[in-house]
VOBAKE-351638 format. One record per residue (C-alpha): y, z, x. Coordinates in steps of 0.02 Angstrom, whole numbers, plus 32768, in hexadecimal, padded with zeros to 4 digits. Example, Ala and Ser with C-alpha at 12.3 -4.5 7.8 and 13.67 -1.06 7.14 Angstrom:
BEGIN
7F1F81868267/7FCB816582AC/
END
This chain:
BEGIN
800080008000/80B27FE08036/80FE808A8060/81AC8046803B/817E80257F86/81A180B87F13/813080BE7E7C/817A80EF7DD7/80CE81247D9A/80BD81E17DAD/801F82327DF0/7FF9826B7D40/7FEA81B37D0E/7F6681937D92/7F0F82357D60/7F0A82007CAA/7EB7815A7CD5/7E3C81B17D4B/7E0D822F7CC5/7DE781A37C4A/7D82813D7CC6/7D2181C87D1E/7C9B81D97C97/7C8F811C7C8B/7C7581147D48/7BEA81967D3B/7B94813A7CAC/7B9880937D07/7B5580E17DA7/7AC581317D49/7A9B80967CE4/7AAF80187D71/7A7C80687E16/7A637FBD7E67/79D07F587EA3/793D7FB07EF2/79307FA17FAE/78717F9A7FA2/782C7EE97FAF/77F57EA07F09/77437E5C7F09/77357DA17EEE/76B27DB57E66/76457E297DFE/758D7E007DF5/75377E337D53/747B7E537D59/74117E977CCB/73D17F477CE7/73247F007CC7/73337E957D63/73A27EF77DDB/73697F5A7E72/739D7F8A7F22/736A7EDD7F61/73D27E7D7EE1/74637E4F7F57/73EA7E167FDF/73807DB37F64/74197D5F7F17/745A7D347FC4/73B47CE77FF7/73AA7C7F7F58/745D7C457F72/743C7C128026/73A27BB07FF1/74067B537F6D/74967B357FE6/74227AE88066/73D57A757FE2/747F7A397FA5/74E77A438043/7516798C8033/755E79A17F84/75B47A437FB2/760679F7804C/765379747FD9/769079FB7F61/76E07A6A7FE5/77857A42803A/778F7AAD80D7/76E57A9F812E/76BD7B5280FD/76067B3480CF/75BE7B808171/76277C1C8156/75EE7C2680A1/753A7C1C80DA/75577CA88157/75A97D1480D2/75187CFA805A/74A07D3380DF/75087DC88111/755C7E118076/75517D9D7FDF/75897E137F53/762E7E717F58/76257EC57EAD/75867EE57E49/75757F1A7D94/74C97F477D50/74CA7F1A7C99/74887F817C07/74E87F207B83/74D57E697B52/74727E3E7BEE/73F57ECA7BCB/73E97ED07B0E/739A7F577AA4/72FE7FAE7AE3/72AC80527AB8/730980EF7AEE/727D811E7B66/728880757BBC/734680787BCB/7344812E7C05/72CD81027C92/733380687CC0/73D480CE7CC4/738A814F7D3B/734580C77DAB/73EE806D7DA8/7442810D7DE3/73CC81157E78/73E9805C7E9C/74A780717E9A/749E81077F0C/743580A57F89/74A4800B7F81/754380727F96/750980A88043/74D47FF98079/75597FB180EF/752A7F0080BB/75227F2A8003/75A87F1E7F7C/76457F7F7FA2/76587FA97EE9/75D07FBB7E67/75A480097DC2/75627FE67D14/75927F9A7C6F/754E800C7BE7/754D7FE97B2E/75F37FF07AD4/765980687A6B/7628802B79BE/75D580B27951/752780657958/751F80627A16/759680E27A61/751981717A72/749C80FE7AC7/752380C07B3D/755D81707B68/74AB81AA7B86/748C81177BFB/7529813C7C5F/74F981F27C6E/744981C97CA8/748B814E7D29/74F581DB7D72/745E824E7D6B/73F481D17DC8/747C81B47E49/7497826D7E65/7550825B7E3F/75CD81CF7E52/759A814E7ED6/7623810B7F47/767E807C7EF2/763580A57E46/768880607DA9/764680457CFA/76767FBA7C83/76A97FDE7BD0/767A7F457B69/76CD7F017ACC/776F7F627ACA/77C37F4D7A20/78447FD97A12/78AE80377A8F/787B80E67A52/77C980BE7A87/780680D37B39/783B81867B14/778781A77AE1/7747815A7B83/77BC81C97BE8/777B82607B87/76C882297BAD/76F182207C66/773A82CF7C61/76A283137C05/762882C57C80/768C83017D16/768A83B17CCE/75D183AE7CA0/7599836D7D4B/761683C97DB8/766983287DF1/771883207E3A/77A183017DBB/77C982477DAE/772982107E06/76EF81A57D74/774B81017D5D/7730806F7CE8/77597FBA7CBF/77857F787C14/77317EDA7BD8/77A17E6B7B6E/772A7E157AF6/77847E1D7A50/782C7DDA7A11/78587E8B79D9/78597EC17A90/78E67E467AB0/794A7E527A0F/79427EEA799E/795D7EF178E2/7A117F2878FC/7A367E93796B/7A397EF47A0E/79D27ED17AA9/793A7F427A9E/79067F2E7B53/79B17F667B93/79A480067B2F/78F0801D7B6A/7923801A7C21/79A580A27C05/7929810E7BA3/78AA81067C30/790681897C98/78E9812A7D39/782D81187D21/782E805F7CF0/780D7FF07D86/77FC7F457D36/78027ED37C9F/776F7E5B7C8E/77777DC37C1D/76DF7DA27BB0/76D87CE67B9C/765D7CCC7B0F/76767D637AA0/77327D467AA2/77267C8B7A7F/76A87CA679F4/77167D2A79A2/77A57CAB79A3/77357C2E7949/77227BB479DA/768A7B4379C9/76047B6B7A49/76107AC47AA5/76C87AE57ACA/76B97B9B7B01/76EB7BA77BB9/775B7BFB7C38/77D97B6E7C25/77EA7B687B68/789D7B8C7B2C/78697C2E7AD5/78207C697B7B/78BE7C3B7BD8/79287C997B59/78BE7D377B5F/78B97D3A7C1D/79747D1B7C29/79947DB27BBB/791A7E197C22/79727DE37CC3/7A1E7E147C81/79DF7EB97C3A/798E7EE97CDF/7A1A7EAE7D51/7A577F367DC9/79E57FB97D79/79607FB57E01/78E07F717D83/78847ED47DB8/78637E407D45/77B97DEB7D4D/778F7D437D01/76F07D2D7C9D/76527CC87CB7/760C7C1C7C97/75607C0A7C49/75447B667CA7/74D47B927D3A/748D7B227DC4/73DF7B0A7D7D/737D7A767D3B/737D79C57D7F/73CF79927E21/745F79457DC1/747779E17D56/747A7A527DEF/74FC79E77E48/756779E17DAC/755C7A9E7D93/758F7AC07E48/76257A4C7E39/76557A997D91/76507B4B7DD0/76B37B1F7E6C/77387ACF7DFE/773F7B647D88/774F7BE27E16/77DA7B7B7E65/78327B6F7DBE/782B7C2B7DA8/786F7C4B7E56/78FF7BD47E37/792C7C387D9B/79277CE17DF1/787A7D1C7DBD/78307D4B7E66/778C7D8F7E24/770A7D4B7DAB/765B7D667D6B/75C37D1B7DC0/75227D147D5D/74AC7CB17DCE/74887CAD7E8A/74C67BFA7E90/75717C347E53/75847C977EF5/75887BF47F59/76187BA57EFB/76717C4C7EE3/767C7C667F9E/769B7BAE7FC5/772A7B9C7F47/77757C427F7F/77707C178038/77B87B6A8014/78447BB17FA9/78827C29802E/78677BB480C1/78C87B2B8068/79547BA98047/795D7BEB80F9/79C57B658154/7A547B5D80D8/7A567C1880B5/7A567C48816D/7ADD7BCA8198/7B4E7C01810A/7B367CB98134/7B617C9D81EB/7BFD7C3E81B5/7C287CCD8140/7C157D4C81CC/7C7F7CDF823F/7CF87CB181B2/7CEF7BFA81E2/7D2A7B6E8172/7CC27AE2812B/7C957A968086/7C687B3E8037/7CCF7BDE8041/7C597C69800E/7C907D0D7FC0/7C3D7DB87FD8/7BD37DA27F3A/7B8F7CFD7F7C/7B6C7D4A8026/7B0F7DD47FCC/7AA47D547F70/7A817CF28010/7A4D7D928069/79D97DBC7FD8/79807D157FE9/79647D2E80A3/79287DE1808E/78AD7DAB8006/786D7D228079/78577D9F8106/77FF7E1B8094/777B7DA08056/775B7D578104/77A47CAA80E7/77FD7CBC818F/78297D44820C/78CC7D888250/78C47D1682E8/78C57C7F8274/79607CC2821C/79BD7CEA82BD/79937C418307/7A077BF88284/7A7B7C8C826C/7A857CFB8307/7AEC7D7E82AC/7A717D93821C/7A067E258250/79A17E8081CC/7A1F7F0E81D5/7AB07E9681B9/7A577E468125/7A3B7EF180D7/7AF17F1E80F1/7B247E7D809B/7AC27EB48002/7B347F4A7FF0/7BCB7EE5802A/7BDD7F5B80BD/7C037EC3812C/7CB47E838117/7CDA7DF2818C/7D817DED81E0/7DFB7D6C819E/
END
């Protein structure tokens, strides 16, 4: 401020404005704490509890490598950055980043004795996988939903999974399917508190995702955005929003042949989810495709190309995670993800270096743009698309620390 300028506004005027805005500041800070610093997984793999076990990630990786080797020629034509050898290495080393063992649609209804036994065994499996350095870095279950006919069965399954695991495994999260009303989230929070108390677990140790499978989860009867309310009611326990492709499309009356991740109703729902979750620390995850690489040679090639295209489309629209339902999906998930970030690297690194140097050129980036560019590079680093040396080869000033500072706009280039 210019010390020679004498303000006519008294201190009491500033104090009045501060008093009005202070509670607003507090509410905004609580509601929008910012993006999580933890790296978001590129996918969630859903496997029926009837089929899952400690060897599931290894088995899926082996099946994916076998399919990759059979169709390397087609995949090399699909990809853009020559990443196929790195994809193959990843599939052999750590193919699944996030695993969800399914007791809902992928499991169906079985006798209580059978599901009880499966839940206990799933708990043991999750405990074992959580200590495997090559295993998923996050994992959990999808139990049955909150509707009256299934809620007790779902709660019992969740409890028995925790019993079998001997507590909460590292990286554990459970998925709440078919959200329809925001107050349901209050009940889920209460369930978490009851389970933590009953099992002597640390407060806040149970966290969950909300699955958006019904139009009511997007738009409530009063015209408000249900999912935005749901996030705020979760008291910091909600980690993600997962789109349910087929339940949502069917509820909107879309004919089965047109139900897909790229239908307009899907784009609308996911756009609302993205806006509702922005700056809350809650991740948004795209749904699945039922088209898997099986059948004739032509059908397999077409399915691989389709999934690659769908993953790329999601990434372009800001959905950095999606469901994978078949080992073959792992190939094109990793390939599309590596290609996306490798293709983004040259321009993003060059623009960030220019921003740090405050050089001219055809594009004059602002702090918000620098923040977005840094986010792309950090996501690419986190998934293994490239390493820090590759970034610094094109932008010497872009260390990981600098990129993280750009996220919080702690770096202000000199003008």
